[in-house]
C-alpha positions in Angstrom: -6.1 52.2 12.9 -5.3 55.1 15.4 -6.3 52.6 18.4 -4.3 49.5 16.8 -1.4 51.4 16.7 -2.4 52.9 20.3 -2.1 49.2 21.6 1.0 48.6 20.4 2.3 52.1 22.0 1.1 50.4 24.9 3.2 46.7 24.6 6.3 48.8 23.9 5.8 51.0 26.9 4.6 47.6 29.5 7.5 45.9 28.1 10.2 47.6 26.5 11.8 47.3 23.1 14.0 44.7 24.2 15.2 41.9 26.9 18.3 42.2 28.2 19.7 39.0 27.4 19.1 37.0 24.7 15.9 35.1 24.9 14.2 31.7 23.4 11.4 33.6 21.7 8.0 31.8 20.8 7.8 31.1 17.7 4.2 33.2 16.1 2.4 34.8 13.7 3.2 38.1 14.6 -0.4 40.1 13.0 0.8 43.8 12.2 -1.2 46.9 13.2 -3.2 47.4 9.9 -4.0 43.7 9.9 -5.1 43.9 13.7 -7.8 46.4 13.4 -11.2 45.1 13.0 -10.1 42.2 15.2 -10.1 41.7 18.7 -6.8 42.8 18.8 -7.6 46.2 17.9 -10.5 46.3 20.3 -10.3 48.8 23.0 -12.5 47.0 25.3 -11.0 43.3 24.7 -7.7 45.1 25.4 -8.6 46.3 28.6 -10.2 42.8 29.5 -7.1 41.3 31.3 -6.9 44.4 33.5 -10.7 44.1 34.8 -10.1 40.4 35.3 -6.8 41.2 37.8 -8.0 40.7 41.9 -7.0 43.3 43.7 -6.3 46.1 41.4 -2.6 44.2 40.5 -1.3 46.2 37.4 0.0 44.5 34.9 4.0 44.8 35.2 3.1 44.3 38.8 2.1 41.2 37.4 4.5 40.0 34.9 8.4 40.1 36.3 10.8 40.7 33.6 13.7 40.2 35.6 11.8 37.0 36.4 11.5 36.2 32.8 14.6 36.5 31.2 16.3 34.1 34.1 13.6 31.5 32.9 13.6 32.1 29.5 17.3 33.3 29.0 18.7 31.5 26.1 21.9 29.6 27.4 25.3 30.4 26.6 26.7 29.6 23.3 29.6 27.7 25.1 27.1 26.1 27.0 25.8 25.1 23.8 28.5 23.5 21.9 28.9 21.0 25.1 25.8 19.8 24.8 26.2 19.2 21.2 29.6 17.3 21.7 27.9 15.3 24.4 25.0 14.5 22.3 28.2 13.3 19.8 29.5 11.7 22.3 26.2 9.3 23.1 26.2 8.8 19.2 29.3 7.5 19.2 29.0 5.2 22.0 26.5 3.5 20.0 28.3 0.1 18.4 27.0 -1.8 15.2 27.9 -5.6 14.3 26.2 -4.4 10.8 28.4 -2.8 7.9 26.8 0.7 7.3 24.9 -0.2 3.9 23.0 -2.3 5.3 22.2 -1.0 8.9 21.0 2.2 6.7 19.0 -0.1 4.9 17.1 -1.8 7.7 16.6 1.9 9.7 14.3 3.0 6.5 12.6 -0.2 6.1 11.7 -0.1 9.7 10.6 3.3 9.8 7.5 3.1 8.2 6.2 -0.4 10.5 6.7 1.5 13.6 4.1 4.2 12.4 1.8 0.7 11.9 2.7 -0.2 14.9 1.3 2.7 17.7 4.2 1.6 19.8 3.6 -2.5 19.9 7.2 -4.2 20.2 7.7 -5.8 16.5 8.4 -8.8 17.9 5.5 -9.2 19.5 3.3 -8.3 16.7 4.8 -10.9 14.5 4.3 -13.4 17.2 0.9 -12.9 17.5 0.2 -12.2 13.7 -1.0 -9.1 14.1 -3.1 -7.9 11.6 -1.7 -4.6 11.6 1.0 -5.9 9.8 -0.7 -8.3 7.9 0.0 -6.3 4.4 1.7 -7.5 1.1 3.8 -4.2 1.3 4.7 -4.2 4.8 5.7 -8.0 5.2 8.1 -7.9 2.2 10.0 -4.9 3.7 9.8 -7.0 7.1 11.9 -10.2 5.2 14.1 -8.1 3.5 14.6 -7.2 7.4 15.5 -10.9 8.9 19.1 -11.6 9.6 21.1 -13.2 7.4 22.8 -16.6 9.2 26.4 -14.7 9.1 24.3 -11.4 11.1 22.5 -13.8 13.2 25.6 -15.3 14.4 27.3 -12.1 14.3 24.7 -10.4 16.5 24.3 -13.8 19.1 28.4 -13.1 19.4 27.7 -9.8 21.2 28.4 -9.9 25.2 27.9 -6.4 26.3 24.7 -4.2 26.9 22.3 -4.9 23.8 21.0 -1.0 24.3 24.4 -0.2 23.4 24.1 -1.3 20.1 22.1 0.6 17.4 18.6 0.2 16.4 19.2 -1.6 13.7 21.2 -3.8 15.5 18.7 -4.7 18.7 15.9 -4.5 15.9 17.4 -7.4 14.1 18.8 -9.2 17.6 14.8 -8.9 18.7 13.9 -10.6 15.4 16.8 -13.5 15.4 15.1 -15.0 18.5 11.6 -15.7 16.9 11.9 -19.2 15.9 11.3 -20.0 12.0 10.7 -16.3 11.9 11.2 -16.4 7.6 8.4 -19.2 7.3 5.8 -17.1 9.9 6.5 -14.4 7.5 5.9 -16.0 4.7 3.0 -17.7 5.8 1.5 -14.3 6.6 2.2 -13.0 3.4 0.4 -16.4 1.3 -2.4 -15.6 4.0 -2.7 -11.9 2.3 -2.8 -13.0 -0.6 -4.6 -16.4 -0.7 -8.1 -15.5 -0.7 -7.5 -12.7 -3.3 -5.5 -14.9 -5.3 -8.5 -17.7 -4.7 -10.8 -15.0 -5.3 -9.8 -12.6 -7.9 -8.2 -15.0 -10.3 -8.5 -19.0 -9.7 -12.8 -18.1 -8.9 -12.9 -16.1 -11.1 -11.7 -17.3 -14.5 -13.0 -21.0 -13.7 -16.7 -19.2 -13.2 -15.7 -17.3 -16.2 -15.2 -20.9 -18.2 -18.4 -22.1 -16.6 -21.0 -20.0 -17.3 -20.1 -19.5 -21.2 -19.6 -23.5 -21.2 -23.2 -23.9 -19.4 -25.0 -20.9 -21.8 -23.0 -22.7 -24.9 -24.9 -26.0 -23.4 -28.0 -24.2 -22.7 -27.9 -22.5 -26.4 -30.3 -23.5 -29.3 -28.5 -21.1 -32.0 -25.3 -22.1 -31.7 -25.2 -26.0 -32.3 -27.9 -24.6 -35.3 -25.2 -22.2 -36.7 -22.4 -24.9 -36.1 -24.8 -27.0 -38.5 -25.0 -24.6 -40.9 -21.3 -24.2 -41.1 -21.0 -27.9 -41.4 -23.6 -27.5 -44.2 -21.7 -24.1 -46.2 -18.3 -26.3 -45.9 -19.1 -30.0 -47.1 -20.7 -27.9 -49.8 -17.7 -26.0 -50.8 -15.4 -29.5 -50.5 -17.3 -31.4 -52.5 -15.6 -33.9 -54.6 -13.0 -33.6 -52.5 -10.9 -35.0 -49.4 -12.2 -32.6 -46.8 -15.2 -33.0 -48.2 -18.2 -35.6 -46.3 -17.2 -34.1 -43.3 -19.1 -35.3 -40.1 -18.1 -31.9 -38.1 -15.1 -29.5 -37.5 -12.6 -28.0 -34.5 -14.0 -24.6 -33.4 -10.7 -23.0 -34.2 -12.2 -23.6 -37.9 -14.7 -20.6 -37.5 -11.5 -18.2 -37.3 -11.0 -19.4 -41.4 -14.5 -18.4 -42.5 -13.0 -14.7 -42.7 -9.4 -16.0 -44.7 -11.6 -17.6 -47.5 -13.0 -14.9 -50.1 -15.2 -14.8 -52.6 -14.5 -13.9 -55.7 -15.4 -9.9 -55.6 -12.1 -9.9 -53.0 -14.1 -8.1 -50.8 -16.7 -10.9 -49.0 -16.2 -13.7 -47.1 -17.2 -17.2 -46.3 -18.4 -15.4 -43.4 -20.4 -13.2 -44.8 -22.1 -15.4 -46.5 -22.9 -17.6 -44.0 -24.3 -14.4 -41.8 -26.4 -13.9 -45.0 -27.5 -17.3 -45.0 -28.6 -17.3 -41.3 -30.5 -14.0 -41.6 -32.5 -14.8 -45.0 -33.4 -18.1 -42.9 -33.4 -18.6 -39.9 -33.8 -14.7 -38.7 -33.1 -15.3 -34.6 -29.9 -17.3 -35.9 -27.6 -14.8 -35.2 -28.8 -12.4 -32.8 -28.9 -15.7 -30.6 -25.6 -16.3 -30.8 -24.9 -13.3 -30.7 -25.9 -12.8 -27.1 -23.4 -15.7 -25.9 -20.2 -13.2 -27.6 -19.4 -11.8 -24.1 -19.4 -15.0 -22.3 -16.9 -16.4 -25.1 -14.6 -13.6 -25.4 -14.5 -13.2 -21.0 -14.1 -17.3 -21.1 -11.3 -17.0 -24.0 -9.4 -14.9 -22.2 -8.2 -17.2 -19.7 -5.1 -19.5 -20.0 -5.3 -22.3 -18.5 -2.1 -23.1 -18.4 -2.1 -20.1 -15.9 -5.1 -21.2 -13.8 -3.0 -24.2 -13.1 -0.7 -22.6 -12.0 -2.0 -20.4 -9.7 -4.0 -23.1 -8.5 -0.6 -25.2 -7.8 0.9 -21.7 -6.2 -1.8 -22.3 -3.4 -1.8 -25.6 -2.7 1.8 -25.2 -2.6 1.5 -21.6 0.1 -0.6 -23.9 2.0 1.5 -27.2 2.5 4.3 -24.2 3.5 1.9 -23.2 6.2 1.1 -26.4 7.4 4.8 -27.5 7.7 5.5 -24.0 9.9 2.4 -24.5 11.8 4.0 -28.4 12.8 7.3 -27.1 13.1 6.4 -24.6 15.5 3.7 -26.3 17.5 6.2 -29.0 18.3 9.1 -27.3 19.2 
């Protein structure tokens, strides 16, 4: 600790307690004397290593001219600083905009994360090249929100001055407005990012679930046997009525097996049928139970939704084809 305090005193004796004028200071994390103890900063040998390394025995005060240091790093006078601020304000005020402030702000906010993705590349070039850096759904949705309206394009094209005089959102929209079929290109790029996931994760997956369930049911020997058992039990119950002598039933009938209660008001026709199957054909119920996971997955597939998604993908592909044709014709 005493050695470290000595180093602090040595620094003060070399460079003084303060400079003669306000300085631009180094914003470091200063280590206190007690924390420096036991580190390189409290090591006497380390502290003297620079002096030993200096050529010709030059001492530190001669090496580092504080007067020259002050001239080099003195803080600018307040008046000069205010002038700089005023100049900066004038430069900012010189920027023009044909967009309303709300639209300009929205474009600036949407642009910021996109600029980071592009890593210095021009947005216009990335769109024309269908750059994979842009092929993220959220990025493309932001870009679609930035597409200039007809009125904005007209006002931007009417600007006759230097484009650099305009604010950044205006400059960006001018650049984008010069891209032929901009909105169609972006929508096509968005479709490209989504159609594979829609096709694989939705259509193919749902169709595969239906297909597998149907195939397993067709291959099963237990399922038709159980249906026959239900048919016989039902015909026995309905004998002598206009519902008897059935040759078959719709699959929805199976749901009604739990609704028909026995005389004890506790068990149902499903319990009775299951008991009969287990007593007379032990493997029948177990074989059908193995099919339930597949049937459950298939039951969750909404055919109308599948048809709708298929139609959306076809419409998207037709739109992409139309955009490509128009670009090729230009």
